[in-house]
FIFIMAR-667279 format. One record per residue (C-alpha): residue number from 1; x, y negated, z negated. Coordinates in Angstrom, 2 decimals. Last residue first. Layout:
BEGIN
{fike:NUM; xx:X; yy:Y; zz:Z} .
...
// end
This chain:
BEGIN
{fike:287; xx:0.00; yy:19.95; zz:29.39} .
{fike:286; xx:-0.41; yy:16.86; zz:27.25} .
{fike:285; xx:2.61; yy:14.55; zz:27.08} .
{fike:284; xx:1.99; yy:11.97; zz:24.36} .
{fike:283; xx:0.04; yy:14.40; zz:22.18} .
{fike:282; xx:2.61; yy:17.10; zz:22.84} .
{fike:281; xx:5.38; yy:14.75; zz:21.69} .
{fike:280; xx:3.49; yy:13.96; zz:18.48} .
{fike:279; xx:3.07; yy:17.66; zz:17.71} .
{fike:278; xx:6.70; yy:18.43; zz:18.54} .
{fike:277; xx:7.92; yy:15.65; zz:16.27} .
{fike:276; xx:5.63; yy:16.60; zz:13.38} .
{fike:275; xx:7.78; yy:18.29; zz:10.75} .
{fike:274; xx:11.36; yy:17.52; zz:11.79} .
{fike:273; xx:10.47; yy:14.22; zz:13.48} .
{fike:272; xx:8.45; yy:13.01; zz:10.50} .
{fike:271; xx:11.14; yy:14.10; zz:8.06} .
{fike:270; xx:13.88; yy:12.23; zz:9.94} .
{fike:269; xx:11.71; yy:9.12; zz:10.17} .
{fike:268; xx:11.08; yy:9.23; zz:6.42} .
{fike:267; xx:14.80; yy:9.42; zz:5.67} .
{fike:266; xx:15.69; yy:6.56; zz:8.03} .
{fike:265; xx:12.77; yy:4.43; zz:6.80} .
{fike:264; xx:13.90; yy:4.96; zz:3.18} .
{fike:263; xx:17.41; yy:3.71; zz:3.91} .
{fike:262; xx:16.12; yy:0.68; zz:5.81} .
{fike:261; xx:13.65; yy:-0.17; zz:3.03} .
{fike:260; xx:16.30; yy:-0.05; zz:0.32} .
{fike:259; xx:18.66; yy:-2.12; zz:2.47} .
{fike:258; xx:15.97; yy:-4.76; zz:3.04} .
{fike:257; xx:14.99; yy:-5.13; zz:-0.63} .
{fike:256; xx:12.88; yy:-3.04; zz:-2.99} .
{fike:255; xx:10.64; yy:-5.10; zz:-5.31} .
{fike:254; xx:11.94; yy:-6.57; zz:-8.57} .
{fike:253; xx:14.56; yy:-9.28; zz:-8.02} .
{fike:252; xx:11.71; yy:-11.52; zz:-6.79} .
{fike:251; xx:13.68; yy:-12.27; zz:-3.63} .
{fike:250; xx:13.72; yy:-8.63; zz:-2.55} .
{fike:249; xx:15.94; yy:-6.12; zz:-4.29} .
{fike:248; xx:18.78; yy:-3.74; zz:-3.49} .
{fike:247; xx:19.22; yy:0.01; zz:-3.77} .
{fike:246; xx:15.84; yy:0.38; zz:-5.50} .
{fike:245; xx:14.93; yy:3.73; zz:-3.97} .
{fike:244; xx:11.74; yy:4.08; zz:-1.93} .
{fike:243; xx:10.70; yy:7.61; zz:-2.72} .
{fike:242; xx:11.91; yy:11.19; zz:-2.62} .
{fike:241; xx:10.29; yy:14.62; zz:-2.77} .
{fike:240; xx:8.50; yy:13.86; zz:0.49} .
{fike:239; xx:5.28; yy:15.51; zz:-0.70} .
{fike:238; xx:3.32; yy:17.00; zz:2.21} .
{fike:237; xx:4.75; yy:20.47; zz:1.64} .
{fike:236; xx:3.83; yy:20.27; zz:-2.06} .
{fike:235; xx:0.12; yy:20.10; zz:-1.27} .
{fike:234; xx:-1.24; yy:19.18; zz:-4.69} .
{fike:233; xx:-2.33; yy:21.01; zz:-7.85} .
{fike:232; xx:1.09; yy:22.60; zz:-8.49} .
{fike:231; xx:2.63; yy:19.14; zz:-7.90} .
{fike:230; xx:0.97; yy:17.60; zz:-10.95} .
{fike:229; xx:4.00; yy:17.25; zz:-13.25} .
{fike:228; xx:6.14; yy:16.18; zz:-10.22} .
{fike:227; xx:3.95; yy:13.34; zz:-8.94} .
{fike:226; xx:4.85; yy:10.70; zz:-11.53} .
{fike:225; xx:8.55; yy:11.42; zz:-10.85} .
{fike:224; xx:8.00; yy:10.01; zz:-7.35} .
{fike:223; xx:7.94; yy:6.47; zz:-8.79} .
{fike:222; xx:6.53; yy:4.08; zz:-6.20} .
{fike:221; xx:4.91; yy:7.22; zz:-4.84} .
{fike:220; xx:5.24; yy:9.85; zz:-2.11} .
{fike:219; xx:2.97; yy:11.13; zz:0.61} .
{fike:218; xx:3.20; yy:12.70; zz:4.04} .
{fike:217; xx:0.68; yy:12.98; zz:6.84} .
{fike:216; xx:-0.40; yy:14.79; zz:9.98} .
{fike:215; xx:-3.98; yy:13.95; zz:11.04} .
{fike:214; xx:-6.46; yy:16.74; zz:11.70} .
{fike:213; xx:-9.46; yy:14.43; zz:11.21} .
{fike:212; xx:-11.01; yy:16.67; zz:8.55} .
{fike:211; xx:-7.59; yy:17.43; zz:7.10} .
{fike:210; xx:-6.98; yy:13.69; zz:6.72} .
{fike:209; xx:-10.23; yy:13.20; zz:4.81} .
{fike:208; xx:-9.76; yy:16.33; zz:2.69} .
{fike:207; xx:-6.28; yy:15.21; zz:1.62} .
{fike:206; xx:-7.43; yy:11.67; zz:0.89} .
{fike:205; xx:-10.35; yy:12.81; zz:-1.28} .
{fike:204; xx:-8.12; yy:15.31; zz:-3.07} .
{fike:203; xx:-5.55; yy:12.60; zz:-3.83} .
{fike:202; xx:-8.16; yy:10.21; zz:-5.18} .
{fike:201; xx:-9.54; yy:12.91; zz:-7.48} .
{fike:200; xx:-6.05; yy:13.87; zz:-8.65} .
{fike:199; xx:-5.12; yy:10.23; zz:-9.34} .
{fike:198; xx:-8.22; yy:9.77; zz:-11.48} .
{fike:197; xx:-7.44; yy:12.99; zz:-13.32} .
{fike:196; xx:-3.89; yy:11.87; zz:-14.05} .
{fike:195; xx:-4.99; yy:8.45; zz:-15.29} .
{fike:194; xx:-7.75; yy:10.04; zz:-17.40} .
{fike:193; xx:-5.18; yy:12.28; zz:-19.08} .
{fike:192; xx:-2.86; yy:9.33; zz:-19.64} .
{fike:191; xx:-5.74; yy:7.43; zz:-21.19} .
{fike:190; xx:-8.35; yy:4.91; zz:-20.08} .
{fike:189; xx:-11.55; yy:3.80; zz:-21.77} .
{fike:188; xx:-10.24; yy:1.29; zz:-24.29} .
{fike:187; xx:-7.95; yy:-0.36; zz:-21.76} .
{fike:186; xx:-10.90; yy:-0.69; zz:-19.38} .
{fike:185; xx:-12.99; yy:-2.34; zz:-22.06} .
{fike:184; xx:-10.30; yy:-4.87; zz:-22.94} .
{fike:183; xx:-9.59; yy:-5.61; zz:-19.26} .
{fike:182; xx:-13.25; yy:-6.23; zz:-18.49} .
{fike:181; xx:-13.59; yy:-8.41; zz:-21.57} .
{fike:180; xx:-10.64; yy:-10.52; zz:-20.45} .
{fike:179; xx:-12.14; yy:-10.83; zz:-16.96} .
{fike:178; xx:-15.38; yy:-12.24; zz:-18.39} .
{fike:177; xx:-13.61; yy:-14.69; zz:-20.73} .
{fike:176; xx:-11.45; yy:-15.98; zz:-17.90} .
{fike:175; xx:-7.89; yy:-14.75; zz:-18.04} .
{fike:174; xx:-4.64; yy:-16.69; zz:-18.40} .
{fike:173; xx:-1.52; yy:-14.81; zz:-17.35} .
{fike:172; xx:2.10; yy:-15.24; zz:-18.47} .
{fike:171; xx:1.33; yy:-16.49; zz:-21.97} .
{fike:170; xx:2.96; yy:-13.46; zz:-23.59} .
{fike:169; xx:-0.40; yy:-12.45; zz:-25.03} .
{fike:168; xx:-1.85; yy:-12.72; zz:-21.52} .
{fike:167; xx:0.80; yy:-10.41; zz:-20.10} .
{fike:166; xx:0.14; yy:-7.93; zz:-22.89} .
{fike:165; xx:-3.56; yy:-7.91; zz:-22.02} .
{fike:164; xx:-2.73; yy:-7.19; zz:-18.35} .
{fike:163; xx:-0.37; yy:-4.31; zz:-19.08} .
{fike:162; xx:-2.74; yy:-1.46; zz:-18.26} .
{fike:161; xx:-3.61; yy:-2.73; zz:-14.77} .
{fike:160; xx:-7.09; yy:-3.44; zz:-13.40} .
{fike:159; xx:-7.89; yy:-4.82; zz:-9.95} .
{fike:158; xx:-11.37; yy:-6.35; zz:-10.15} .
{fike:157; xx:-13.54; yy:-6.00; zz:-7.06} .
{fike:156; xx:-16.33; yy:-8.56; zz:-7.29} .
{fike:155; xx:-20.04; yy:-7.92; zz:-6.66} .
{fike:154; xx:-21.65; yy:-9.89; zz:-9.48} .
{fike:153; xx:-22.11; yy:-6.78; zz:-11.63} .
{fike:152; xx:-18.39; yy:-6.08; zz:-11.40} .
{fike:151; xx:-16.62; yy:-3.41; zz:-9.36} .
{fike:150; xx:-13.61; yy:-1.98; zz:-11.18} .
{fike:149; xx:-10.63; yy:-0.77; zz:-9.17} .
{fike:148; xx:-8.04; yy:1.01; zz:-11.25} .
{fike:147; xx:-4.32; yy:1.04; zz:-12.07} .
{fike:146; xx:-2.95; yy:3.49; zz:-14.62} .
{fike:145; xx:-1.64; yy:5.94; zz:-12.01} .
{fike:144; xx:0.97; yy:3.49; zz:-10.72} .
{fike:143; xx:1.12; yy:3.55; zz:-6.90} .
{fike:142; xx:0.78; yy:6.20; zz:-4.23} .
{fike:141; xx:2.75; yy:5.67; zz:-1.03} .
{fike:140; xx:0.57; yy:7.28; zz:1.63} .
{fike:139; xx:2.07; yy:7.82; zz:5.08} .
{fike:138; xx:-0.33; yy:8.56; zz:7.91} .
{fike:137; xx:0.44; yy:9.83; zz:11.43} .
{fike:136; xx:-1.42; yy:9.76; zz:14.74} .
{fike:135; xx:-3.91; yy:7.17; zz:13.49} .
{fike:134; xx:-7.67; yy:7.52; zz:14.15} .
{fike:133; xx:-8.25; yy:3.76; zz:13.70} .
{fike:132; xx:-11.98; yy:3.86; zz:13.01} .
{fike:131; xx:-12.42; yy:7.17; zz:11.17} .
{fike:130; xx:-9.14; yy:6.51; zz:9.28} .
{fike:129; xx:-9.94; yy:2.96; zz:8.17} .
{fike:128; xx:-13.08; yy:3.33; zz:6.02} .
{fike:127; xx:-12.12; yy:6.38; zz:3.97} .
{fike:126; xx:-8.52; yy:5.15; zz:4.01} .
{fike:125; xx:-9.58; yy:1.95; zz:2.28} .
{fike:124; xx:-11.38; yy:3.76; zz:-0.54} .
{fike:123; xx:-8.54; yy:6.23; zz:-1.13} .
{fike:122; xx:-5.82; yy:3.57; zz:-1.23} .
{fike:121; xx:-7.92; yy:1.16; zz:-3.27} .
{fike:120; xx:-8.59; yy:3.80; zz:-5.93} .
{fike:119; xx:-4.84; yy:4.53; zz:-5.87} .
{fike:118; xx:-4.42; yy:0.95; zz:-7.04} .
{fike:117; xx:-3.65; yy:-2.49; zz:-5.64} .
{fike:116; xx:-1.34; yy:-5.16; zz:-7.00} .
{fike:115; xx:0.04; yy:-6.14; zz:-3.59} .
{fike:114; xx:-1.49; yy:-4.74; zz:-0.41} .
{fike:113; xx:-0.45; yy:-1.89; zz:1.90} .
{fike:112; xx:-2.61; yy:-1.47; zz:4.99} .
{fike:111; xx:0.31; yy:-1.43; zz:7.45} .
{fike:110; xx:-1.08; yy:-0.25; zz:10.81} .
{fike:109; xx:2.16; yy:-0.28; zz:12.82} .
{fike:108; xx:1.15; yy:0.52; zz:16.37} .
{fike:107; xx:3.78; yy:2.29; zz:18.47} .
{fike:106; xx:4.46; yy:1.40; zz:22.11} .
{fike:105; xx:6.20; yy:4.28; zz:23.92} .
{fike:104; xx:9.84; yy:5.28; zz:24.43} .
{fike:103; xx:9.51; yy:8.42; zz:22.22} .
{fike:102; xx:12.68; yy:7.87; zz:20.19} .
{fike:101; xx:12.89; yy:4.07; zz:20.37} .
{fike:100; xx:9.20; yy:3.65; zz:19.56} .
{fike:99; xx:9.43; yy:6.17; zz:16.72} .
{fike:98; xx:12.42; yy:4.27; zz:15.29} .
{fike:97; xx:10.53; yy:0.98; zz:15.62} .
{fike:96; xx:7.49; yy:2.46; zz:13.89} .
{fike:95; xx:9.62; yy:3.61; zz:10.95} .
{fike:94; xx:11.28; yy:0.18; zz:10.82} .
{fike:93; xx:7.97; yy:-1.67; zz:10.59} .
{fike:92; xx:6.68; yy:0.57; zz:7.81} .
{fike:91; xx:10.04; yy:0.40; zz:6.01} .
{fike:90; xx:9.78; yy:-3.37; zz:5.74} .
{fike:89; xx:12.72; yy:-5.54; zz:6.87} .
{fike:88; xx:11.15; yy:-6.53; zz:10.21} .
{fike:87; xx:8.11; yy:-7.82; zz:8.33} .
{fike:86; xx:10.00; yy:-10.41; zz:6.30} .
{fike:85; xx:10.38; yy:-9.33; zz:2.73} .
{fike:84; xx:9.06; yy:-10.64; zz:-0.59} .
{fike:83; xx:6.38; yy:-7.96; zz:-0.82} .
{fike:82; xx:6.85; yy:-5.25; zz:1.79} .
{fike:81; xx:3.25; yy:-4.05; zz:2.09} .
{fike:80; xx:4.29; yy:-0.53; zz:1.10} .
{fike:79; xx:6.00; yy:-1.68; zz:-2.10} .
{fike:78; xx:3.21; yy:-4.21; zz:-2.68} .
{fike:77; xx:0.65; yy:-1.39; zz:-3.05} .
{fike:76; xx:0.07; yy:1.62; zz:-0.83} .
{fike:75; xx:-0.84; yy:2.37; zz:2.78} .
{fike:74; xx:0.96; yy:3.16; zz:6.02} .
{fike:73; xx:-0.92; yy:4.04; zz:9.20} .
{fike:72; xx:1.14; yy:4.95; zz:12.27} .
{fike:71; xx:-0.21; yy:4.67; zz:15.80} .
{fike:70; xx:1.13; yy:6.16; zz:18.99} .
{fike:69; xx:0.33; yy:5.02; zz:22.53} .
{fike:68; xx:-0.27; yy:1.60; zz:21.04} .
{fike:67; xx:-3.49; yy:0.19; zz:19.60} .
{fike:66; xx:-4.46; yy:-3.51; zz:19.93} .
{fike:65; xx:-8.02; yy:-3.81; zz:18.57} .
{fike:64; xx:-6.74; yy:-3.28; zz:15.03} .
{fike:63; xx:-5.07; yy:-6.68; zz:15.18} .
{fike:62; xx:-1.38; yy:-6.58; zz:14.36} .
{fike:61; xx:-0.12; yy:-5.87; zz:10.86} .
{fike:60; xx:0.12; yy:-7.29; zz:7.36} .
{fike:59; xx:-3.53; yy:-6.90; zz:6.48} .
{fike:58; xx:-6.09; yy:-9.68; zz:5.99} .
{fike:57; xx:-8.88; yy:-8.46; zz:8.27} .
{fike:56; xx:-8.08; yy:-11.10; zz:10.92} .
{fike:55; xx:-4.44; yy:-10.00; zz:10.94} .
{fike:54; xx:-1.94; yy:-11.36; zz:8.46} .
{fike:53; xx:1.58; yy:-12.09; zz:9.70} .
{fike:52; xx:3.68; yy:-13.00; zz:6.68} .
{fike:51; xx:6.98; yy:-14.84; zz:7.18} .
{fike:50; xx:8.72; yy:-15.31; zz:3.85} .
{fike:49; xx:9.79; yy:-18.63; zz:2.33} .
{fike:48; xx:11.78; yy:-18.56; zz:-0.93} .
{fike:47; xx:9.88; yy:-20.75; zz:-3.37} .
{fike:46; xx:8.94; yy:-17.93; zz:-5.72} .
{fike:45; xx:12.57; yy:-16.85; zz:-5.98} .
{fike:44; xx:13.55; yy:-20.33; zz:-7.20} .
{fike:43; xx:10.71; yy:-20.20; zz:-9.72} .
{fike:42; xx:12.01; yy:-16.84; zz:-10.96} .
{fike:41; xx:15.51; yy:-18.20; zz:-11.45} .
{fike:40; xx:14.19; yy:-21.31; zz:-13.22} .
{fike:39; xx:12.31; yy:-19.09; zz:-15.65} .
{fike:38; xx:8.52; yy:-18.86; zz:-15.50} .
{fike:37; xx:5.55; yy:-20.33; zz:-17.34} .
{fike:36; xx:1.76; yy:-20.43; zz:-17.25} .
{fike:35; xx:1.21; yy:-17.86; zz:-14.52} .
{fike:34; xx:-2.23; yy:-17.49; zz:-12.93} .
{fike:33; xx:-1.67; yy:-20.50; zz:-10.64} .
{fike:32; xx:1.26; yy:-18.69; zz:-9.02} .
{fike:31; xx:-1.08; yy:-16.02; zz:-7.66} .
{fike:30; xx:-3.24; yy:-18.47; zz:-5.72} .
{fike:29; xx:-0.28; yy:-20.66; zz:-4.81} .
{fike:28; xx:1.58; yy:-17.87; zz:-3.08} .
{fike:27; xx:4.48; yy:-15.95; zz:-4.57} .
{fike:26; xx:7.15; yy:-15.17; zz:-1.95} .
{fike:25; xx:6.54; yy:-18.63; zz:-0.54} .
{fike:24; xx:4.60; yy:-18.57; zz:2.70} .
{fike:23; xx:5.43; yy:-18.88; zz:6.37} .
{fike:22; xx:2.14; yy:-18.09; zz:7.99} .
{fike:21; xx:0.74; yy:-16.02; zz:10.82} .
{fike:20; xx:-3.02; yy:-15.65; zz:10.38} .
{fike:19; xx:-4.69; yy:-16.54; zz:7.07} .
{fike:18; xx:-8.10; yy:-15.34; zz:8.26} .
{fike:17; xx:-8.31; yy:-12.38; zz:5.90} .
{fike:16; xx:-5.76; yy:-12.74; zz:3.08} .
{fike:15; xx:-8.35; yy:-11.90; zz:0.39} .
{fike:14; xx:-8.61; yy:-8.45; zz:1.92} .
{fike:13; xx:-11.17; yy:-7.26; zz:4.48} .
{fike:12; xx:-12.71; yy:-3.79; zz:4.46} .
{fike:11; xx:-12.32; yy:-1.90; zz:7.77} .
{fike:10; xx:-15.42; yy:-1.82; zz:9.97} .
{fike:9; xx:-18.25; yy:0.41; zz:11.22} .
{fike:8; xx:-18.84; yy:2.95; zz:8.47} .
{fike:7; xx:-18.25; yy:0.35; zz:5.78} .
{fike:6; xx:-16.93; yy:0.28; zz:2.23} .
{fike:5; xx:-15.89; yy:-2.81; zz:0.23} .
{fike:4; xx:-18.18; yy:-5.56; zz:1.53} .
{fike:3; xx:-20.62; yy:-2.83; zz:2.62} .
{fike:2; xx:-21.18; yy:-2.14; zz:-1.09} .
{fike:1; xx:-23.92; yy:-4.77; zz:-1.32} .
// end
């Protein structure tokens, strides 16, 4: 049963699998149906069309069977996916373009970010994707520590967030009875200490995985300040020390906009070249 979510021979598919190249509203119909009301400004933002190119596995990138001379794997939540932005305005795309221009080779942009996901998702997906894709560089943008994946008795992956009960009380989300009970139980079981420990376990799994495959990598978070209290237990040299700043916003007036992504891509590119430029060059031009 778990091969739907973890596989030794394939990368887990998202709910966008098979959607192909589509011009979609910022908020698609499936998500919109969960909301009972919204302001006129929010509804206008929802209707703004965005070009999403989903591959056959449901990720916002080219098919995994089309590797370039270099490949970059980016993973996180909606901030990494580029929610509300066209692909060319996402930092993952721009990082790969800068690497392409610098090294003059095709660069694959394996963007495995997905909206609403957790650090559980990041670790689980990397465990399946890294052995298959063997990327040349990985960037992990950790998300809110309070998020979790819970796998139900009927084989569903439920994405838990701490504020889901509050959203229902406000009339923003309507849960089924089963999902409401899941949220209530998860809220009762989690704590800040548990959030930190869960993050630490996911981090260690990712670090060991990438060490095993000798893959250079950096990490940050949607809010880098979450990392600072735990930095003594992590590899501080891999931590960027900065994140995706909210200089401007996407059409939802919440996620980082094009300028924010451009600025972050420039800083990340500079760090990649400084730390791993010689290593990547040697890989492209073996002696």
